[in-house]
Structures are given as structure tokens and as C-alpha cells.
FIMIMI-167399 format. One record per residue (C-alpha): residue in one letter; x, y, z. Coordinates in steps of 0.02 Angstrom, whole numbers. Example, Ala and Ser with C-alpha at 12.3 -4.5 7.8 and 13.67 -1.06 7.14 Angstrom:
BEGIN
<site 'A', <615, -225, 390>>
<site 'S', <684, -53, 357>>
END
This chain:
BEGIN
<site 'M', <1720, -1189, -1562>>
<site 'S', <1614, -1243, -1416>>
<site 'S', <1456, -1160, -1356>>
<site 'G', <1394, -1143, -1178>>
<site 'V', <1327, -1028, -1045>>
<site 'H', <1429, -872, -1012>>
<site 'I', <1429, -785, -843>>
<site 'F', <1498, -610, -822>>
<site 'E', <1504, -472, -692>>
<site 'C', <1471, -289, -728>>
<site 'D', <1459, -124, -636>>
<site 'V', <1284, -53, -615>>
<site 'G', <1289, 135, -602>>
<site 'G', <1187, 291, -634>>
<site 'R', <1130, 241, -810>>
<site 'W', <1035, 82, -855>>
<site 'H', <938, 28, -977>>
<site 'H', <775, -719, -836>>
<site 'R', <830, -850, -845>>
<site 'H', <696, -983, -803>>
<site 'M', <715, -1152, -723>>
<site 'A', <578, -1278, -753>>
<site 'T', <527, -1383, -605>>
<site 'T', <437, -1548, -620>>
<site 'G', <368, -1669, -494>>
<site 'G', <246, -1808, -466>>
<site 'S', <77, -1819, -382>>
<site 'D', <38, -1901, -220>>
<site 'G', <-105, -2021, -190>>
<site 'V', <-202, -2039, -30>>
<site 'G', <-268, -2211, 15>>
<site 'L', <-398, -2266, 139>>
<site 'S', <-350, -2252, 321>>
<site 'A', <-420, -2238, 495>>
<site 'H', <-450, -2054, 455>>
<site 'A', <-568, -2092, 311>>
<site 'G', <-715, -2009, 398>>
<site 'A', <-623, -1849, 435>>
<site 'L', <-547, -1846, 261>>
<site 'G', <-717, -1876, 185>>
<site 'A', <-787, -1726, 277>>
<site 'F', <-639, -1624, 219>>
<site 'A', <-672, -1677, 38>>
<site 'E', <-854, -1624, 54>>
<site 'A', <-799, -1455, 123>>
<site 'L', <-680, -1435, -23>>
<site 'D', <-823, -1470, -143>>
<site 'A', <-931, -1339, -59>>
<site 'A', <-791, -1211, -57>>
<site 'H', <-755, -1244, -240>>
<site 'A', <-936, -1217, -288>>
<site 'G', <-942, -1058, -186>>
<site 'D', <-780, -990, -262>>
<site 'V', <-841, -1023, -439>>
<site 'A', <-1008, -940, -403>>
<site 'L', <-923, -789, -323>>
<site 'I', <-806, -761, -470>>
<site 'R', <-950, -776, -593>>
<site 'A', <-1056, -653, -490>>
<site 'L', <-914, -526, -475>>
<site 'A', <-885, -534, -662>>
<site 'E', <-1070, -503, -691>>
<site 'V', <-1065, -350, -577>>
<site 'G', <-926, -280, -686>>
<site 'R', <-1019, -320, -846>>
<site 'S', <-1175, -235, -777>>
<site 'A', <-1075, -76, -744>>
<site 'L', <-1007, -77, -921>>
<site 'R', <-1180, -105, -995>>
<site 'V', <-1253, 43, -899>>
<site 'A', <-1108, 154, -951>>
<site 'H', <-1129, 100, -1132>>
<site 'V', <-1315, 144, -1130>>
<site 'G', <-1265, 320, -1077>>
<site 'G', <-1174, 336, -1242>>
<site 'V', <-1007, 389, -1165>>
<site 'R', <-862, 272, -1138>>
<site 'G', <-696, 304, -1050>>
<site 'M', <-728, 405, -893>>
<site 'A', <-912, 355, -888>>
<site 'S', <-865, 171, -885>>
<site 'D', <-737, 199, -749>>
<site 'M', <-855, 302, -642>>
<site 'E', <-995, 175, -659>>
<site 'L', <-875, 36, -608>>
<site 'R', <-815, 137, -458>>
<site 'S', <-994, 169, -407>>
<site 'V', <-1052, -12, -418>>
<site 'A', <-892, -71, -334>>
<site 'A', <-925, 46, -189>>
<site 'E', <-1101, -22, -169>>
<site 'A', <-1040, -202, -181>>
<site 'A', <-909, -161, -51>>
<site 'G', <-1047, -106, 67>>
<site 'L', <-1130, -275, 46>>
<site 'A', <-967, -367, 76>>
<site 'G', <-902, -255, 215>>
<site 'R', <-740, -224, 121>>
<site 'S', <-642, -81, 42>>
<site 'D', <-715, -21, -124>>
<site 'R', <-541, -18, -201>>
<site 'R', <-518, -200, -154>>
<site 'L', <-690, -243, -221>>
<site 'Q', <-654, -156, -386>>
<site 'H', <-492, -252, -399>>
<site 'D', <-587, -414, -366>>
<site 'I', <-715, -368, -500>>
<site 'D', <-579, -331, -627>>
<site 'H', <-491, -493, -584>>
<site 'A', <-651, -594, -598>>
<site 'M', <-688, -519, -769>>
<site 'T', <-511, -563, -823>>
<site 'I', <-535, -746, -771>>
<site 'V', <-710, -768, -843>>
<site 'D', <-695, -663, -1001>>
<site 'D', <-511, -671, -1048>>
<site 'Y', <-475, -850, -993>>
<site 'P', <-638, -945, -1025>>
<site 'V', <-550, -1111, -1058>>
<site 'V', <-454, -1096, -894>>
<site 'F', <-614, -1049, -802>>
<site 'A', <-703, -1201, -873>>
<site 'A', <-557, -1314, -824>>
<site 'W', <-565, -1246, -647>>
<site 'E', <-755, -1266, -639>>
<site 'T', <-741, -1450, -690>>
<site 'R', <-600, -1478, -563>>
<site 'R', <-465, -1515, -693>>
<site 'I', <-361, -1381, -608>>
<site 'T', <-371, -1286, -444>>
<site 'R', <-402, -1104, -401>>
<site 'D', <-216, -1087, -365>>
<site 'H', <-180, -1148, -540>>
<site 'V', <-297, -1016, -610>>
<site 'E', <-205, -877, -519>>
<site 'V', <-36, -939, -579>>
<site 'I', <-97, -953, -760>>
<site 'V', <-174, -779, -759>>
<site 'K', <-18, -702, -683>>
<site 'A', <97, -787, -808>>
<site 'G', <-21, -742, -950>>
<site 'T', <-11, -555, -920>>
<site 'V', <129, -546, -1048>>
<site 'V', <35, -649, -1178>>
<site 'P', <-60, -547, -1310>>
<site 'A', <-242, -587, -1346>>
<site 'E', <-209, -665, -1515>>
<site 'V', <-112, -811, -1440>>
<site 'R', <-201, -822, -1272>>
<site 'G', <-311, -968, -1325>>
<site 'A', <-162, -1077, -1369>>
<site 'F', <-77, -1022, -1208>>
<site 'E', <-229, -1076, -1107>>
<site 'E', <-231, -1251, -1179>>
<site 'A', <-44, -1277, -1154>>
<site 'A', <-48, -1203, -979>>
<site 'I', <-190, -1319, -924>>
<site 'E', <-91, -1470, -982>>
<site 'I', <57, -1413, -876>>
<site 'C', <-52, -1380, -724>>
<site 'E', <-136, -1551, -733>>
<site 'R', <34, -1631, -700>>
<site 'D', <80, -1541, -538>>
<site 'I', <27, -1426, -397>>
<site 'A', <20, -1238, -424>>
<site 'V', <181, -1190, -333>>
<site 'R', <280, -1306, -447>>
<site 'V', <216, -1242, -613>>
<site 'K', <254, -1056, -595>>
<site 'E', <420, -1063, -686>>
<site 'P', <360, -1181, -825>>
<site 'L', <213, -1065, -857>>
<site 'R', <324, -912, -862>>
<site 'A', <438, -1000, -985>>
<site 'L', <286, -1050, -1090>>
<site 'A', <223, -870, -1094>>
<site 'E', <394, -808, -1149>>
<site 'R', <404, -936, -1289>>
<site 'M', <231, -895, -1355>>
<site 'H', <250, -707, -1353>>
<site 'P', <274, -634, -1528>>
<site 'R', <372, -482, -1468>>
<site 'E', <555, -489, -1418>>
<site 'F', <594, -489, -1233>>
<site 'T', <703, -332, -1249>>
<site 'E', <562, -232, -1323>>
<site 'R', <440, -290, -1189>>
<site 'H', <564, -252, -1050>>
<site 'R', <580, -74, -1114>>
<site 'D', <393, -51, -1095>>
<site 'A', <388, -139, -926>>
<site 'A', <525, -26, -859>>
<site 'A', <405, 120, -880>>
<site 'G', <304, 46, -736>>
<site 'R', <446, 55, -609>>
<site 'C', <388, 122, -442>>
<site 'V', <417, 131, -254>>
<site 'R', <284, 100, -121>>
<site 'V', <270, 78, 68>>
<site 'L', <174, -61, 155>>
<site 'P', <145, -22, 341>>
<site 'G', <189, -164, 459>>
<site 'A', <185, -201, 645>>
<site 'D', <287, -130, 790>>
<site 'G', <327, 34, 703>>
<site 'M', <404, -50, 550>>
<site 'S', <359, -43, 365>>
<site 'D', <414, -126, 203>>
<site 'L', <486, -12, 68>>
<site 'I', <461, -100, -99>>
<site 'A', <541, -43, -261>>
<site 'T', <493, -119, -429>>
<site 'L', <646, -98, -540>>
<site 'P', <734, -180, -687>>
<site 'T', <815, -341, -628>>
<site 'V', <993, -283, -662>>
<site 'I', <967, -124, -562>>
<site 'A', <889, -217, -416>>
<site 'A', <1028, -347, -414>>
<site 'G', <1159, -210, -426>>
<site 'M', <1081, -114, -280>>
<site 'L', <1081, -269, -171>>
<site 'D', <1261, -307, -217>>
<site 'R', <1320, -132, -177>>
<site 'L', <1229, -132, -10>>
<site 'T', <1308, -302, 28>>
<site 'Q', <1482, -236, -13>>
<site 'M', <1453, -86, 102>>
<site 'G', <1393, -201, 240>>
<site 'Q', <1543, -315, 216>>
<site 'S', <1662, -167, 228>>
<site 'V', <1586, -121, 396>>
<site 'K', <1603, -300, 456>>
<site 'D', <1784, -307, 398>>
<site 'S', <1825, -147, 492>>
<site 'R', <1772, -228, 654>>
<site 'G', <1930, -331, 656>>
<site 'A', <2045, -182, 628>>
<site 'G', <2060, -145, 813>>
<site 'T', <1967, -53, 951>>
<site 'A', <1872, 101, 890>>
<site 'F', <1878, 264, 987>>
<site 'A', <1761, 411, 979>>
<site 'A', <1818, 592, 958>>
<site 'D', <1820, 617, 1147>>
<site 'G', <1939, 471, 1171>>
<site 'Q', <1807, 354, 1242>>
<site 'C', <1797, 175, 1179>>
<site 'E', <1647, 153, 1062>>
<site 'E', <1521, 13, 1078>>
<site 'P', <1561, -132, 961>>
<site 'D', <1459, -141, 801>>
<site 'T', <1357, -300, 813>>
<site 'R', <1236, -269, 669>>
<site 'T', <1194, -415, 556>>
<site 'M', <1217, -406, 368>>
<site 'D', <1031, -377, 342>>
<site 'Q', <1035, -234, 466>>
<site 'L', <1189, -159, 386>>
<site 'R', <1111, -165, 213>>
<site 'A', <951, -84, 277>>
<site 'D', <1047, 55, 367>>
<site 'A', <1155, 89, 215>>
<site 'L', <1001, 101, 103>>
<site 'A', <917, 223, 222>>
<site 'D', <1074, 332, 230>>
<site 'L', <1093, 335, 42>>
<site 'V', <911, 378, 8>>
<site 'L', <890, 507, 146>>
<site 'S', <1059, 593, 133>>
<site 'G', <1129, 556, -40>>
<site 'A', <1101, 643, -207>>
<site 'P', <1059, 570, -378>>
<site 'V', <1204, 534, -495>>
<site 'V', <1125, 647, -625>>
<site 'D', <1037, 804, -561>>
<site 'P', <942, 891, -703>>
<site 'T', <900, 1037, -588>>
<site 'Y', <1083, 1084, -565>>
<site 'G', <1107, 1270, -586>>
<site 'S', <922, 1317, -579>>
<site 'D', <909, 1362, -395>>
<site 'A', <1071, 1304, -319>>
<site 'P', <1205, 1174, -355>>
<site 'G', <1119, 1006, -355>>
<site 'P', <955, 1053, -267>>
<site 'L', <890, 874, -281>>
<site 'G', <1021, 824, -154>>
<site 'A', <954, 955, -34>>
<site 'I', <777, 884, -34>>
<site 'R', <736, 800, 131>>
<site 'A', <596, 681, 179>>
<site 'R', <439, 747, 263>>
<site 'V', <333, 650, 387>>
<site 'Q', <183, 716, 485>>
<site 'V', <196, 653, 664>>
<site 'V', <66, 665, 804>>
<site 'V', <135, 645, 980>>
<site 'T', <66, 675, 1155>>
<site 'A', <145, 801, 1272>>
<site 'N', <186, 662, 1396>>
<site 'T', <279, 561, 1266>>
<site 'L', <368, 717, 1205>>
<site 'T', <433, 763, 1378>>
<site 'G', <476, 584, 1425>>
<site 'T', <341, 568, 1559>>
<site 'D', <285, 410, 1472>>
<site 'H', <343, 307, 1324>>
<site 'G', <181, 291, 1226>>
<site 'P', <197, 285, 1037>>
<site 'A', <174, 430, 918>>
<site 'E', <87, 416, 749>>
<site 'A', <160, 445, 577>>
<site 'V', <-2, 502, 494>>
<site 'G', <-50, 390, 349>>
<site 'T', <83, 261, 390>>
<site 'G', <80, 190, 567>>
<site 'L', <145, 205, 744>>
<site 'V', <318, 271, 788>>
<site 'D', <414, 227, 946>>
<site 'A', <439, 362, 1078>>
<site 'D', <628, 378, 1057>>
<site 'T', <612, 409, 870>>
<site 'A', <471, 535, 898>>
<site 'R', <575, 634, 1023>>
<site 'E', <725, 632, 906>>
<site 'L', <618, 699, 764>>
<site 'A', <542, 829, 880>>
<site 'G', <714, 897, 922>>
<site 'Q', <743, 933, 737>>
<site 'T', <583, 1029, 696>>
<site 'A', <551, 1214, 708>>
<site 'S', <362, 1218, 682>>
<site 'W', <229, 1142, 793>>
<site 'D', <40, 1124, 788>>
<site 'R', <-47, 1095, 955>>
<site 'L', <-203, 987, 944>>
<site 'F', <-341, 982, 1074>>
<site 'I', <-452, 828, 1089>>
<site 'D', <-628, 818, 1158>>
<site 'P', <-608, 705, 1312>>
<site 'I', <-778, 623, 1282>>
<site 'T', <-784, 596, 1093>>
<site 'R', <-594, 591, 1071>>
<site 'T', <-611, 697, 914>>
<site 'P', <-509, 854, 873>>
<site 'V', <-601, 1015, 919>>
<site 'E', <-468, 1150, 904>>
<site 'I', <-294, 1177, 838>>
<site 'D', <-172, 1321, 865>>
<site 'T', <4, 1356, 810>>
<site 'Y', <149, 1463, 864>>
<site 'R', <170, 1523, 686>>
<site 'P', <31, 1582, 568>>
<site 'T', <-36, 1438, 461>>
<site 'A', <-185, 1393, 352>>
<site 'S', <-279, 1346, 511>>
<site 'M', <-435, 1280, 426>>
<site 'R', <-335, 1161, 316>>
<site 'R', <-232, 1103, 465>>
<site 'L', <-388, 1074, 569>>
<site 'L', <-468, 973, 430>>
<site 'Q', <-312, 867, 411>>
<site 'A', <-310, 838, 598>>
<site 'R', <-495, 794, 603>>
<site 'D', <-509, 685, 449>>
<site 'Q', <-339, 598, 449>>
<site 'H', <-385, 509, 287>>
<site 'C', <-512, 509, 145>>
<site 'R', <-687, 512, 219>>
<site 'F', <-767, 389, 98>>
<site 'P', <-816, 230, 192>>
<site 'G', <-670, 108, 199>>
<site 'C', <-540, 222, 116>>
<site 'R', <-376, 251, 210>>
<site 'R', <-286, 369, 89>>
<site 'A', <-196, 495, 202>>
<site 'A', <-275, 668, 211>>
<site 'I', <-112, 751, 158>>
<site 'R', <-132, 660, -8>>
<site 'C', <-317, 702, -28>>
<site 'E', <-420, 848, -91>>
<site 'I', <-532, 957, 18>>
<site 'D', <-708, 940, -49>>
<site 'H', <-860, 1053, -24>>
<site 'T', <-996, 934, 33>>
<site 'I', <-1124, 1056, -40>>
<site 'D', <-1042, 1114, -199>>
<site 'H', <-978, 1292, -192>>
<site 'A', <-1058, 1330, -360>>
<site 'L', <-1226, 1279, -284>>
<site 'G', <-1209, 1394, -134>>
<site 'G', <-1105, 1287, -17>>
<site 'H', <-997, 1389, 102>>
<site 'T', <-811, 1367, 129>>
<site 'H', <-839, 1322, 311>>
<site 'I', <-768, 1184, 420>>
<site 'Y', <-939, 1099, 428>>
<site 'N', <-955, 1095, 239>>
<site 'L', <-782, 1026, 203>>
<site 'A', <-703, 853, 210>>
<site 'H', <-554, 766, 134>>
<site 'L', <-585, 650, -14>>
<site 'C', <-453, 563, -118>>
<site 'Q', <-455, 597, -304>>
<site 'R', <-543, 432, -337>>
<site 'H', <-690, 465, -220>>
<site 'H', <-695, 653, -254>>
<site 'S', <-725, 621, -438>>
<site 'M', <-846, 478, -399>>
<site 'K', <-949, 598, -292>>
<site 'Q', <-950, 723, -436>>
<site 'F', <-988, 607, -582>>
<site 'T', <-1097, 468, -508>>
<site 'D', <-1256, 457, -405>>
<site 'W', <-1168, 436, -238>>
<site 'K', <-1229, 572, -118>>
<site 'V', <-1156, 637, 46>>
<site 'R', <-1214, 756, 182>>
<site 'Q', <-1137, 816, 344>>
<site 'L', <-1229, 775, 505>>
<site 'G', <-1124, 892, 614>>
<site 'G', <-962, 867, 707>>
<site 'G', <-877, 803, 550>>
<site 'V', <-992, 650, 536>>
<site 'L', <-1036, 609, 355>>
<site 'E', <-1184, 510, 289>>
<site 'W', <-1161, 430, 118>>
<site 'T', <-1305, 365, 12>>
<site 'S', <-1267, 242, -127>>
<site 'P', <-1355, 242, -296>>
<site 'G', <-1452, 91, -233>>
<site 'G', <-1516, 187, -81>>
<site 'R', <-1405, 107, 52>>
<site 'I', <-1342, 225, 187>>
<site 'Y', <-1168, 220, 264>>
<site 'R', <-1116, 326, 413>>
<site 'E', <-937, 387, 415>>
<site 'D', <-888, 442, 591>>
<site 'V', <-740, 555, 629>>
<site 'P', <-582, 449, 645>>
<site 'I', <-516, 427, 822>>
<site 'P', <-331, 475, 828>>
<site 'A', <-212, 337, 881>>
<site 'V', <-128, 463, 997>>
<site 'C', <-202, 626, 1060>>
<site 'F', <-189, 762, 1191>>
<site 'T', <-316, 743, 1332>>
<site 'P', <-336, 837, 1496>>
<site 'E', <-243, 775, 1648>>
<site 'P', <-361, 689, 1773>>
<site 'D', <-402, 784, 1932>>
<site 'P', <-293, 730, 2079>>
<site 'P', <-379, 625, 2212>>
<site 'P', <-449, 718, 2364>>
<site 'G', <-314, 762, 2488>>
<site 'A', <-170, 739, 2367>>
<site 'R', <-34, 870, 2375>>
<site 'T', <8, 963, 2217>>
<site 'G', <153, 1078, 2181>>
<site 'D', <135, 1263, 2150>>
<site 'P', <76, 1302, 1975>>
<site 'V', <214, 1355, 1859>>
<site 'D', <172, 1479, 1721>>
<site 'E', <280, 1409, 1582>>
<site 'P', <246, 1388, 1397>>
<site 'P', <199, 1214, 1339>>
<site 'P', <348, 1105, 1287>>
<site 'F', <285, 1082, 1109>>
END
């Protein structure tokens, strides 16, 4: 009986639940040349950058350790440690001019490198390996438990010394798998609990929808979308297509990538899950009746076709005029937003139907979390009393602002302070005494008054009609 590698195909349906290829290569040497001066300057710059990177990682790690020490002195761990780290990250972000979430991520990552991988950090500091090698080792080592991490570090450094970072990713992943004491199946079961979907806004009204799923499910999804796209392509050769009115339809010239993307959108927006646990509670299969919701801001001119300026999908990005008008034709409820022509900030909102006007106005004014640098959409934030209600703060538009859960709790449990200066402007004071002004966001699109016609210009008779929105 012979042994070998077996390949099989299977259907991937409603119920569910690596191979690795090592790559090796040599190193290149650079000899003296007519560019020796320029290359020498480049080498000096690399030395300086290396020293700066090492110092920055060490300093970030120390910021994190300082936060943990302060929290430990308070005698309470858990939430206290997290709040202290949020607070110090926010202050460090003010120094760096960056988002506090990003700074906290950088602090966590620096502590991981310095504290969890000290041998790797030392090898990087002495130039045995590069910063890119460090990142690859840390990423591969996420599956390695602490008790074998030291041996993993030593073996990983030996691999990295033989090649550049992009060529050692797979060998390091294979090394981590071999050294892990738990079976892959058991670890996959735990990893599958972290499956998720997220949106990354892009340019020109486009975004990336990213799903983290078990490999078999992801491969099965791509295969099914490909089969659907291929069926559409095959139908193109079946003859001329005619619409219901007898007119010849435009030929379908979509690429396979476009067909897969369109099929995915149709399935997610219009389909229903294979298993619907809510069946029979409200109506047959109510999960299939759920439809997506997007908050869109559009000018009257774009809406009526006077111009083709973009609309805004709040919290996501810009939307082209044709899409905005198509969405507008499907909605039954409108909010009309008036913008101050000088400050370009919302000053009033009205609706044709009764709504929670104060909440709507705050969403229109704030757009996102009002902590400096945070862009969490207001519709996913909490409305906070700047002066706490329990301390006499009124539920009034000038004492309210949107804060995401992260910064709402940080305001409550740390020494960060905030006050309203009027007109929705907030002034934040850090525990270290630094002050940050948070102005009202300027909408990407807004309603503004029409300019007065030039002297002598003829205008038509005024027409008393309701607004078209």
C-alpha cells in the first residue's frame, strides 16, 4: 500500500465546523561601485532609523508599564488597568498627533515585543535581524504558548538570519505549528470563535468588506460565487437576450471579479440564512426580511439632479449622486438639515414626521464620537451629559455630545475632563494638564442658501411648492 497526498472536493453548505510551503533563498551582496557615496549615506540613514525605531519601541513599552504600575498602586486590576492605559494612550496620542486607539495599539504591540519576545528584541537591537523580521516573528508566534516561546524565539531568529522577512513567513508559521503543544483542530475551534465582518472605507465611493472566516467556508464562498459568475458568462453565448417589453437588452460585459462581487451583494442584501432560529416567532423566517440601513446626507441640488455632487454615507464615506437618488426614491422618511452658511455647522433640523428631534440634531451635529481623533460614527455612540446628570447637568443640547463606549467610560473612570464652550465646541483636558479643542465636524455635504442673483438678472416667479425632500 502506497502513501501520498490526497486531494478531494466537497460541498460547503449551511453547517461547518494549511498546508504550508517553506520558501528558501540566498542573500545578495553589494560591492563597491560608483554609487559608494550615496550608498554610504543611505547606510548611515538606516543606522539612524534603526536606533530611532528601537528607542521608540522601548519608550512605548515603558509608557504601557507606567500605566500598569499606576493602576496596580490603586489596588484594583482589570478595569482600572484598562482605563489607566486608555488615559495614558490618549495623552501620548496628543503628543504624537495620532488617534488614541492607534497609540494604544502601538503601546500594546511594543510591550509584546519588549516583554514577551526579549530575545527577538535583543537580536533586532544588535542588527542580527530587521524590524520586518520582528513583525513576522511576533505574528507567527501568536499561536505559540508562553511555555515554549523562548525556544520558538531562538529557532525563529536562526531562520530569519538566513533570508529576508517576506521569505520566512511560511517557515515561521510552520515552526509555530510544530512547536505548539495543542492539536490544530482544537486551536481552530477556538479561533473560529473570533470570526467577524468589517468594512474599510476606500476612495471614489468604494469600500472593502472583509470577512474573517474558517478557511473551508471562505474557499467555499469564493467557489460558489465563481460558479455563479461562470453561469452568467456561459449564458451570454446562448443568444440575444430580450427584455419583457421586447427590446434587445444591453450585453453583459461584466468581468468575473465584478460578477462575483455583484452576486455576493445580492445574496447578502436579499437572501436569507439557511437556518433561521427566529422562524415562527414573528413571521416565517423574519431574518430574511431584515434589510440593511444606511444614513445618507444629500443636498437638495444633488437630489433633484441640478448637480451631481456626492452624498455622504455617515460613518462610511461618500456616495455617488446616482446611487443617492436611487436610495432616495426608496425611502419614506426624511430629515431636513439646515447649515449655518458661515460656520458650516448644523443649526436646525426638522422632519415631516415626528421624531426624537434632539437625538437627530445631535447625530447631525456630531457625526462621530467627539473625543479628539475618534471617528466612531455617532449612530454607534452614546449620548453623554458633559456635566453629569446626577451632578445637576441638564438634558439640553448644549450639555450633550456623542461619545463612543470607549471614551464615554474613559471620561467617567479616569481624570480626563471635558467642558462645552458653546456651539457644540468641546474642550478636553488630559490628566497631564494638556488641553485639546474639539470643534464641531464640518459635514462633507450640506444644505446652504442659494446665492443672491447678480443685479439686473431676471428671475422667474416664485413658486409655492413643498421642498423635494
